[in-house]
C-alpha positions in Angstrom: -38.7 -57.4 11.5 -37.7 -59.7 14.4 -39.9 -61.8 15.7 -40.8 -60.5 19.4 -41.7 -56.8 17.6 -44.1 -58.0 14.7 -45.5 -59.8 17.9 -45.9 -57.1 20.0 -47.4 -55.0 17.0 -49.9 -57.7 16.2 -50.8 -57.5 20.7 -50.1 -54.0 21.8 -50.5 -52.0 18.2 -52.3 -54.0 15.5 -55.1 -54.6 18.1 -57.8 -51.9 18.1 -57.6 -52.8 13.8 -58.8 -56.8 14.8 -60.7 -55.5 17.4 -63.6 -53.7 14.7 -63.2 -57.2 12.6 -63.9 -60.2 14.6 -64.5 -57.9 18.3 -62.2 -57.4 21.3 -59.4 -60.3 21.3 -59.7 -61.6 25.2 -63.4 -61.1 24.7 -63.5 -63.4 22.2 -61.0 -66.3 24.3 -63.8 -65.7 26.9 -66.4 -66.9 24.7 -64.7 -69.7 23.1 -64.2 -71.4 27.0 -67.6 -71.0 27.0 -68.4 -72.3 24.0 -65.6 -75.2 24.5 -67.1 -76.0 27.8 -70.2 -76.8 26.8 -69.0 -79.1 23.8 -67.0 -80.9 26.4 -68.9 -80.6 29.5 -65.6 -79.3 31.5 -64.2 -76.4 33.2 -62.1 -74.4 30.5 -60.7 -71.5 30.5 -60.1 -68.1 28.5 -56.8 -68.8 29.8 -57.1 -72.9 28.6 -58.1 -71.9 25.0 -54.6 -69.8 25.0 -52.5 -72.6 25.9 -54.4 -74.9 23.8 -53.9 -72.0 20.6 -50.5 -71.9 22.0 -50.1 -75.5 21.4 -51.2 -76.3 18.6 -49.6 -73.5 16.7 -46.2 -75.8 18.7 -48.2 -78.9 17.1 -48.1 -77.6 12.9 -44.4 -76.2 14.5 -43.4 -80.1 15.1 -44.3 -80.7 10.9 -42.9 -77.9 9.2 -41.1 -74.7 9.8 -43.0 -72.0 9.5 -42.2 -68.3 10.7 -46.0 -67.6 11.4 -46.3 -70.5 13.8 -43.8 -68.9 16.2 -45.0 -65.9 15.5 -48.5 -66.7 16.1 -47.5 -68.5 19.3 -45.5 -65.5 20.6 -48.3 -62.8 20.3 -50.9 -65.3 22.1 -48.5 -66.2 24.9 -47.8 -61.9 24.8 -51.5 -61.7 24.6 -52.0 -64.1 27.0 -50.0 -62.6 29.3 -51.7 -59.1 29.7 -54.7 -61.2 29.6 -53.5 -62.6 33.0 -52.5 -59.2 34.0 -55.8 -56.8 33.1 -57.5 -60.0 35.7 -55.0 -58.3 38.1 -55.5 -55.0 38.3 -59.2 -55.7 38.1 
């Protein structure tokens, strides 16, 4: 399957399946940002968390190519875009 289609499937189609296991992804990023803010004594946003996860995946890819690294990075980009659009619409 094309990596972009697979990322769309993960983020937009299978997201309900993941929410049952881990809670809503966007909410998880917001909670992670609050925890990271407390740990670092710096203001970290959910968007910062998305960017850090993307950076981590690209860092891993720089050491060893695995399609999963790229898939996850693209999926995080798509999810971040959804998150930003949801903020604008609310």
